[in-house]
N, C-alpha and C positions, 0 to 999 in steps of 0.2 A: 232260276237261271241267273248267273252273274256273267256280266259282258265287261270289257274293259273300256267301251266307249259307248256315248249315246247312240251313234250310228250302227253299232253292233247290235244294241238293244233294239233299235228300230227294224233291223233286218230280222231279228227273232219275231218282233211283233206282226211283220208283214206275213211271215210264214204260219204264226200262231196268233191271231188277233186277241183271243181270250187269256193270254199269258201275261197280260199287263200287271196284275196283281201279284204275280210272282216273279217278274223280270226286273232286275235292277243292275246298275253299272257296279262294279266292285266298289269305287269310291262312294258311290250314291249309298250303298248297304252300310258302309262304315260310318258315313255322316248321319245316317238314320238311328245307329245304335242307341245314341243318348236320348232320343225321343221315344224309343220302342218300349211299350210296357210289357215286360216277359215276367211270367210268374218265377219267383224266386226259388221255387221247387219244380225243376224242369222235369219234363215227361221222361219215362225211364228209358226208352229207346232213341237211337240217334235218329231214325226217320220221323218219330213223333217230335223230337226236339226241333227238326228241320222244319217241319209244317208250322209249329208254334212260332218259331222265328220268322218265317216268311210272312205269317199272318200279321205279326207284330210290326215287322218292317213296312208292310203295305200300309197298316193304319197310322203309322209314324210319319208318313208322307204329309198328311195334313197338318201334322205339328211341326214340321221343319220350317225354320223360318226362311223367308224369301232371300235366297243368296245366289250368287253368280254360278249358275249350273255348269259353266265351262269346266269347273273344278271337278265334275263328276266324270271326266274323261280321264284316261291314262294313256300317254302318248306312246305310240308304236315306235320302238327304238331300231326297227330293222333298217339295215343300210347305213345306220349311224354309227359314230365312234364308240369304241367299247366304254368309255366313261357315260355315254348316255345309257347303254344296257344297264351298267351297274346302278345308275340313278333310277332307271325304270324298276330294276329289281327291288331297290330299297321302298319305293313308292308303293308297289304291289305287296311288299312284306308289311309295310305300315298300314295299308288298309285292309289286308287279310286278317291281321292278327285279331283285331276287336270283333269281326265276324267268327273267326273260329272259337274265340273264347266264349263267345255267347252261345255258339252252337254246342260246343263241347262242355260247357258248365254243368257240373252236377253237385248235389249237395249229398250224394251217396258216398259212403266210405269207399276208398280206393280198395281194389280187390287184393287180396293177399298175394303176394309174389311167391312163385315156387322156383327153387333155384334150378337152374338148368344144367344137366349133365351133358358134358361133351364127349 
């Protein structure tokens, strides 16, 4: 489970206490990617890759240097000027990209494309 703030993560954990190993803020997950040992030959299916990535991110928590955890939150732009919404969107994009790259990585050849007939 990915949340945007530590408070959201805490709310998830209050509802499902056993979910700690698989619940991260988006910024935390992105920060853990460099410390996550993920097999260079990913699992064949997306759900299996997700399971492997979540386990690697959880294990990486112990290897992440002690830094200011306030950076694990992404500010809520609701009620703020449009510029704040744009900044928040850019931050979400920046944090989501490495997570999706790890999740969707594959060493299998891309499937052949079939021309679409209109």
